[in-house]
N, C-alpha and C positions, 0 to 999 in steps of 0.2 A: 241800659242794660237789655240785650235782646231777648225776644221771647224764647223760652225753652223749647225745645223740639219734642213733638209727640212721641210717647214713647210706643213703639212697635214691637209686637210679638210676632216674630217668624217661626210658625210651625212648620217641620217638615213630616211627610208622611213616610213612616217607616214600612219597609217591605213586609208584606204578610208573611213572607217565608220565614223572616227571621223571628217574628213574634211567635209563629207556630212551632218552630222546631225549637226555639230556646225559650220556653215559656217557664219550664222547671229548670233551676240553676243550683249548681254547686258553690258554695261560698267558704273560702278559706280565710279564717280569722287569726290574728296574732295581737300582742301588745307590743309597742315599739317606745322606747325611751329617748327624748332629747333633752339634755341638760337636766335629767331626772324627772322630767315630765312625762308622765304615762298617756299614751294615745292608742285607741283601738284601731286597728289598719284591717281592712278587708279588700279581697279581691275575688272575683267570681272565674270560673274557669272557662265560660264561654263568652260572654261579652267583654270580658277583661275590664270591667269597670272597677276603679280603685276609689275606696272610701277611707277617710281619716276622721276621726272623732276625738278631739281632746277631752282628757278626764282630769278632775281634780285629785283623784287616787285611783288605786286598783282595786276598790272594794267591790264586792258583788253588786250592790245597788249601782254604783258608777258604771260598771261593765254592763249591766243589764240595760241602763237607760241609754247607753251609747248604741248598744247592738239594735235596739228598738229603733233608734232614728235610722239606722241602715236598713233594716228589714221594711220599715214604712215607705222608704224611698222606692224599693223594688215592687212594693205591693201597688204603690201609685202608678206604676207604669205598666201594671198588669203582668208582672213576673212573680213568681214565688220561689222561696229556697225551700228546696226539698232534701237537702243534705248539706250538713257542715262539716269541714275539717279543722282540727284545732289542737293545740297542746293539751297535756294533762290537765293544766292550771285551770282550764274552763271546765272540767268535769264536775265539779261540785254545783257549779252554776247551771250547767245545761241539762244535768239530770234531773233536775226539778222542773224545768220549763219546757223541756224538748217535746214531751206529750202535748203540751198546750198549743205549742207552735207548730205542731205536725211536722216536724223535722227529724230526720234520722241522722243521729250523730257518728262521727268517726274521729275517734281520739287516737293520736299517736302513742307509740309506746314511750317507755322512760328515757330520757335524754335523747329524744328524736324529736324533729320539727317537720312542720308541713312546708314542702319545697316552695310551693307558689307563694305561701304567706312569707317566708323568709326572703324569696327574691324580692318580693314587693317591698318589704321593709328596707332593703338594700337600696334599691332603686330610689324610693323617696328620699332617703338620707342622703344620696349622692346628689340629687338636685337640691336638697335643703343646703348642704355644706357649700355647693358652688354659689347660690345664691347669697349666702351668709357672708362669704368672703369677697363677693362683688361689692357689698355694701361698704361705706367709707366709716364703720362704727367698729369700735373694739368691744363693746358691752351693748346688749340689747336687752329690753325688759321682757318679762314672761309674755306679755299679751303679744309682743311682735314675735317671739319665739313659736308661740301657738298658730298665729295666723300665717306666718311663713311657712310653716309645716303643712297646713290646709291648702295654700296657694300652691306649693310644689305639687302637692297630690292633685289638686283639681286641674291644673296645666296639663298634666300628663292624660287626663281624660279629654282634652280638646282634639287630639290628633288620632288617626286611625291605629288601634293597637296591633302590635306584632302578634300574629296567631289568633287574632279576634275573628269576629263573624263577618265583618266586611272591610274591604281594603279602601274603601270610600267615606264611610260613616263612622264618626268617633263614637267612643262609648257613652260620651256625654249626649250626644245627639240621639243615640239609639235609646237610651233610657229615659230621656226627658222630652224628646220629640222638638226640642228648640235649637234653632240654628244659633251659631256663636259668631259673635261681634269680634273678629281676631283685632281690629284696630282699638277697640275697647279695652280687651283684656290683656293684650300682648304689647301694647305701645309703651306704657309706662312701666318699669320694673318696680318689684316691691322694694320699699325703702329708698325710692327717688326722691330728690329734693323738688318740691312743688309749690306752687303759691295758690292756695285755696280761696275761692272767694267768701267773703264776710262782710256782707253790705250793712252798714249801720243804719239804725232808724233812731232819730230822724237822719236823713241823708246830707243835710247841709253842715255837717261837722268835718272837723279834722282828723277824725278817727281813721285808722288804717283801713284800706278796702279789702285787704288779703292777709291770710295768715301764712307764714312761711312753715 
C-alpha cells in the first residue's frame, strides 16, 4: 500500500476591500423540511453564503443550537451578523436572545415570508431532488437524506455566487479562506458505488481488502 499523501492546506488571501466593506452582514433564516425532517437554512445578503443545519425537531433548543453553529462560522471568519430577517415562528426564540447576540431582528408580517430565505430553500430542494433521482435507489435512510441535503448546500458555496461580492471567489473561499479541491469534492457524486479500502490485520489472511 503506497504512503498516504501529505495533507496540504491552501489558504487564499481575501482582498481587504471585501472584509472591510462586508464585515457586518444581514442574515435571512428559515426552516425547510425534506421527508418531514426539519433543517435550518440560512443565506446572507452580501457574501451569499448558504448554510444548512439538520435538526432532530423544531423545538426552541434545537433551533438555537443550529443557529449557534451558523453564527460561530461567521464569527471565526471575522464577520458579524448585525441583522436577521425571519418568519414569525422565530419571534419567541429570538426575542429572548437578540439582545445577548447584539442582533437587530426583522420579522415578516403574518402569512408572509423572507424572499431570500424562500428562494434559498427552493434552490437547495431543486439540487437535492436532482441528486436523489440520479441515484439508483428507491428508498434511502434518514442519515443519507440529511447528508445529501448538506452536500447539495455545500456544493452551491463552491462556485462564485450570482449577485455576490466577487465574480471570482466563491462564498466558501471568502468565508473560510481555504482553496477548494474540485477533483476531490466533485469527482465522485453522492451515492455512487465505490470500493473502500479495508486493510485487515493481520494482512496474511483471505479477508476482503475492500468494502463495497
